[in-house]
C-alpha positions as CSV (number, residue, x, y, z in Angstrom):
1,M,0.1,-0.1,0.1
2,D,1.6,3.3,-1.1
3,S,1.4,6.5,1.0
4,D,-1.7,8.0,-1.2
5,E,-3.6,4.8,-0.5
6,K,-2.9,5.0,3.3
7,N,-3.8,8.5,3.5
8,R,-7.1,7.9,1.8
9,L,-7.9,5.1,4.1
10,R,-6.9,7.1,7.1
11,Q,-9.0,9.9,6.0
12,R,-12.0,7.6,5.2
13,R,-11.7,6.2,8.7
14,W,-11.6,9.6,10.3
15,Q,-14.6,10.8,8.4
16,E,-16.5,7.5,9.2
17,N,-15.8,8.0,12.9
18,R,-17.0,11.5,12.9
19,A,-20.2,10.5,11.2
20,L,-20.7,7.8,13.8
21,K,-20.4,10.5,16.4
22,G,-23.2,12.3,14.7
23,D,-21.0,15.1,13.2
24,K,-22.0,16.7,10.0
25,R,-19.8,18.0,7.4
26,I,-20.4,21.4,5.7
27,N,-18.7,23.3,3.1
28,V,-19.0,27.2,3.2
29,Y,-17.8,30.2,1.3
30,L,-17.2,33.2,3.8
31,S,-16.8,36.9,2.9
32,P,-13.3,38.3,3.2
33,E,-14.6,40.3,6.3
34,A,-16.2,37.2,7.9
35,M,-12.9,35.3,7.3
36,D,-10.8,37.9,8.9
37,H,-13.0,37.8,12.0
38,L,-12.7,34.1,12.1
39,E,-9.0,34.1,11.8
40,S,-8.7,36.9,14.5
41,I,-11.0,34.8,16.9
42,T,-8.9,31.7,16.3
43,Q,-5.5,33.4,17.0
44,I,-6.8,35.4,20.0
45,K,-8.6,32.4,21.6
46,H,-6.2,29.6,20.4
47,W,-9.2,27.8,19.1
48,T,-9.5,25.9,15.9
49,K,-12.0,27.1,13.2
50,R,-14.4,24.5,14.2
51,E,-14.3,25.5,17.9
52,A,-14.9,29.1,16.9
53,I,-17.8,28.4,14.6
54,E,-19.5,25.9,16.9
55,F,-19.1,28.4,19.8
56,A,-20.6,31.2,17.8
57,L,-23.6,29.2,16.6
58,M,-24.2,28.0,20.3
59,E,-24.2,31.5,21.4
60,L,-26.3,32.8,18.7
61,A,-28.8,30.0,19.2
62,K,-29.2,31.1,22.9
63,N,-30.7,34.5,21.7
64,V,-32.8,33.4,18.7
65,T,-36.4,33.3,19.1
66,D,-39.2,32.1,16.9
67,D,-40.8,35.5,16.3
């Protein structure tokens, strides 16, 4: 098995494990301004982009109502 095959297998296992945990994959395009904010937050808080996005969504969800 060459290194490309090993990498594909590793990635597939990782993706399958995330899916089993209930995680969902999304792909998004952010505006340059939003991306700047995301990068600033991750640097200041020492978070991953995932951690910053999840935190932001959880905080926003606390304040959203079904008006």
